[in-house]
C-alpha positions in Angstrom: 0.9 -1.6 -23.9 -1.6 0.1 -21.6 -3.7 -1.9 -19.2 -7.3 -2.7 -20.3 -9.9 -1.3 -17.6 -11.7 -3.9 -15.4 -15.4 -3.0 -14.9 -18.1 -4.2 -12.4 -18.2 -7.5 -11.2 -15.8 -8.8 -13.9 -13.3 -6.5 -12.4 -12.6 -8.6 -9.4 -12.1 -11.8 -11.4 -10.2 -10.6 -14.4 -6.4 -10.4 -14.2 -4.7 -8.3 -16.7 -1.3 -7.2 -17.9 0.8 -4.5 -16.4 1.4 -1.1 -18.0 4.3 0.1 -19.7 6.0 2.9 -17.8 9.7 3.7 -17.3 11.5 5.4 -14.5 14.9 7.0 -15.6 15.0 4.5 -18.7 14.6 1.5 -16.7 12.0 -1.3 -17.1 8.8 -1.2 -14.7 8.8 -3.6 -11.5 5.2 -2.7 -10.7 2.2 -4.3 -12.3 -0.7 -2.0 -12.5 -4.4 -2.9 -12.5 -7.2 -0.4 -13.2 -10.6 -0.9 -12.1 -13.5 1.3 -12.9 -17.4 1.1 -12.4 -17.6 1.9 -16.2 -19.0 5.5 -15.8 -17.2 8.6 -15.2 -18.3 10.0 -11.6 -16.1 13.0 -11.9 -14.3 11.9 -8.7 -10.5 11.7 -8.4 -9.1 8.1 -8.7 -7.8 6.1 -5.8 -4.3 4.5 -5.5 -4.0 1.3 -3.5 -0.8 0.0 -2.0 -0.8 -3.6 -0.6 1.2 -5.2 2.2 4.3 -7.3 2.3 3.7 -10.8 1.0 0.3 -9.9 -0.4 -1.0 -8.4 -3.6 -3.8 -6.5 -5.1 -5.7 -9.6 -5.6 -5.4 -10.6 -2.0 -5.3 -7.3 -0.1 -8.0 -5.5 -2.3 -10.0 -7.7 -4.6 -10.8 -10.6 -2.4 -11.7 -8.4 0.6 -14.2 -6.5 -1.2 -12.4 -3.2 -1.4 -12.5 -2.9 -5.2 -16.3 -3.3 -5.3 -16.6 -0.8 -2.3 -14.7 1.9 -4.0 -16.1 1.2 -7.7 -19.7 1.5 -5.9 -18.7 4.9 -4.6 -17.9 5.9 -8.1 -14.2 5.8 -7.9 -11.7 4.5 -10.4 -9.0 2.5 -8.8 -5.2 2.3 -9.6 -3.7 -0.6 -7.8 -0.2 -1.7 -7.9 1.7 -5.0 -7.1 4.9 -4.4 -5.4 8.1 -6.0 -6.9 8.1 -9.8 -6.6 4.5 -9.7 -5.6 1.1 -10.6 -7.5 1.5 -9.9 -11.2 4.8 -8.0 -10.8 8.1 -9.2 -12.1 10.8 -10.5 -9.8 13.7 -8.1 -10.5 17.3 -9.2 -9.8 18.5 -5.6 -9.1 18.0 -4.8 -5.3 17.5 -1.4 -6.1 14.3 -1.9 -7.6 12.8 -3.1 -4.3 13.7 0.0 -2.3 11.0 2.4 -1.0 12.4 5.3 -2.8 12.4 3.4 -6.0 8.8 2.2 -5.5 7.7 5.7 -4.7 9.3 7.2 -7.9 7.7 4.5 -9.9 4.2 5.1 -8.3 4.5 8.8 -9.3 5.2 7.9 -12.7 2.2 5.6 -13.0 0.0 8.3 -11.7 1.4 10.6 -14.4 0.7 7.7 -17.0 -2.9 7.5 -15.7 -3.1 11.3 -16.3 -3.5 12.0 -12.6 -3.2 15.9 -12.3 -1.8 18.0 -9.4 -4.4 19.1 -7.0 -6.4 22.2 -7.9 -8.5 23.7 -5.1 -12.4 23.2 -5.9 -11.5 20.6 -8.5 -12.6 17.1 -7.4 -11.1 15.5 -10.5 -7.6 16.7 -9.5 -5.1 14.7 -7.5 -5.5 11.1 -6.1 -6.6 9.5 -2.7 -4.0 6.9 -1.3 -5.0 4.0 0.7 -2.2 1.7 2.0 -2.2 -1.4 4.3 0.8 -2.6 6.4 4.0 -2.1 4.4 1.8 -0.2 2.0 0.9 2.0 4.8 4.7 3.0 5.3 5.1 3.5 1.5 1.7 5.5 1.2 2.9 7.7 4.4 6.1 8.5 2.7 4.6 9.0 -0.8 2.0 11.5 0.6 4.6 13.2 2.9 6.7 14.0 -0.5 4.0 14.4 -2.9 1.7 16.7 -1.4 1.0 18.5 -4.7 -1.0 15.4 -5.7 -2.3 13.7 -3.0 -5.7 14.8 -1.6 -6.3 12.3 1.5 -4.5 9.3 2.7 -5.8 6.1 4.6 -3.3 4.0 6.6 -4.4 0.6 7.7 -2.3 -1.5 10.1 0.3 1.4 10.3 3.3 1.6 12.6 5.9 4.5 13.4 8.6 1.9 13.3 9.1 -0.6 10.5 8.5 -4.6 11.6 10.6 -5.7 8.7 13.7 -3.5 10.0 14.4 -6.2 12.5 13.9 -9.4 10.3 16.8 -11.8 10.7 17.8 -12.2 6.9 20.6 -14.6 7.7 18.4 -17.0 9.8 15.7 -16.8 7.0 18.1 -17.7 4.1 19.5 -20.5 6.2 16.2 -21.9 6.8 14.8 -21.6 3.4 18.1 -23.5 2.4 17.1 -26.5 4.4 18.6 -25.3 7.6 17.5 -25.0 11.1 14.1 -23.3 12.4 14.2 -19.6 12.8 14.6 -18.4 16.4 13.3 -15.0 16.0 9.3 -15.3 16.3 8.6 -12.1 14.0 11.1 -13.4 11.6 9.7 -16.9 11.5 6.1 -15.6 11.2 6.8 -13.4 8.2 8.5 -16.2 6.4 5.6 -18.6 7.2 3.2 -15.8 6.0 5.1 -15.4 2.7 5.2 -19.0 2.1 1.4 -19.2 2.3 1.0 -17.6 -1.1 2.2 -20.2 -3.7 3.0 -17.4 -6.3 5.3 -15.6 -3.8 9.0 -15.6 -4.8 10.9 -16.0 -1.8 14.0 -14.5 -3.3 12.0 -11.3 -4.2 10.5 -11.4 -0.6 14.0 -11.4 1.0 15.3 -8.8 -1.5 12.5 -6.5 -0.5 13.5 -7.0 3.1 17.0 -6.1 2.5 16.2 -3.1 0.4 13.8 -1.8 3.1 16.4 -2.3 5.5 18.9 0.0 3.5 16.2 2.8 3.8 15.0 2.8 7.5 11.6 4.2 8.1 11.7 7.5 10.0 7.9 9.0 9.8 9.2 12.4 10.9 11.3 12.9 7.8 8.2 13.2 5.4 4.9 13.7 7.4 1.6 14.0 5.4 0.1 17.5 5.1 -3.3 16.6 4.1 -6.1 14.8 6.1 -5.0 11.3 7.3 -7.1 8.3 8.6 -5.3 5.7 10.6 -7.0 2.3 11.0 -6.0 -0.8 13.0 -7.7 -4.0 14.6 -7.8 -3.8 18.5 -5.5 -6.8 18.5 -3.0 -5.6 15.9 0.2 -5.9 17.6 2.0 -4.6 14.7 0.1 -1.4 14.6 0.8 -0.8 18.5 2.5 2.5 17.6 -0.5 4.0 15.6 -1.1 6.7 18.2 2.7 8.1 17.6 1.8 8.5 14.0 -1.4 10.3 14.7 0.5 12.6 17.2 3.1 13.3 14.7 0.7 14.2 12.1 -1.3 16.2 14.4 1.7 18.2 15.5 2.8 18.7 11.7 -0.5 19.9 10.6 -1.4 21.7 13.8 -4.8 20.5 13.5 -6.8 17.8 15.4 -9.6 17.7 12.8 -7.5 16.6 10.1 -6.2 13.3 11.6 -8.7 10.5 12.5 -8.2 7.3 14.1 -10.4 4.2 13.9 -9.9 1.0 16.2 -11.6 -2.0 15.2 -12.9 -4.1 18.1 -11.5 -7.5 18.1 -9.6 -7.4 14.7 -6.0 -8.3 14.3 -3.5 -7.3 11.6 -4.5 -10.2 9.5 -8.3 -9.8 9.5 -8.7 -6.0 9.8 -8.6 -5.4 6.1 -12.0 -7.3 5.5 -13.8 -5.1 8.1 -17.1 -3.6 6.5 -16.7 -0.6 9.2 -13.2 -0.1 7.9 -14.4 0.1 4.2 -17.4 2.5 5.1 -15.2 4.9 7.2 -12.6 4.9 4.6 -14.9 5.8 1.8 -16.6 8.5 3.6 -13.2 10.0 4.6 -11.8 10.1 1.2 -15.2 11.6 -0.1 -15.0 14.4 2.4 
């Protein structure tokens, strides 16, 4: 069953079912939500990928991103990662791997009739926005799917993966009623995941385990299209943003195609709510 489109103010308030799509014959693990202004502006759609322990609702709807993009005449294709938001909680660890998620996103775009980029055709391709873990996925997706990605905006990005050092054993012991978690980053990620009542902790840990099995190496798939990197001034998780910018500039051979925006005072948790972030991102993808 294809997803109904959500429009206008009702879009932000109405949940709907996931689209049916299959990758290599297996069931989908990503729920899809489509948001539209209700009028065809003739502009390419925007793909949104949220962060770890978040969702389309928390990352993009509640923070005003859907309204900002729809007001700019953009149709939005938003996905919930496996075990997050409206998505199912697969038992198969492979469903949580970055490579599997990227393959499923590509199938979703095909289901939504997104066409490869054609020079001079503003309806072709897709712009991609990712936040936190979604930025890692967006970087790799853009780097491997240059034929379809027009521009990419990465919020709270890092050249390393904060989840790679997550102490799975300690987290599992703690969630089973054991001792407190010694590693502060692991403890904070578990606390953050538990703040969302709908989060399934089995799925949260499965995603971390799957991500550990496919370490992030940004040099392996560098985006060749224009990139905007955004982070809060106090975002410690995005401290390595300049390394990504340097890598992108070196790969593209152009300073002009790689932009950076640092948001004063903002942290990793609240940068996504910034009005300046939204305005700059919309202007960038419309460029």
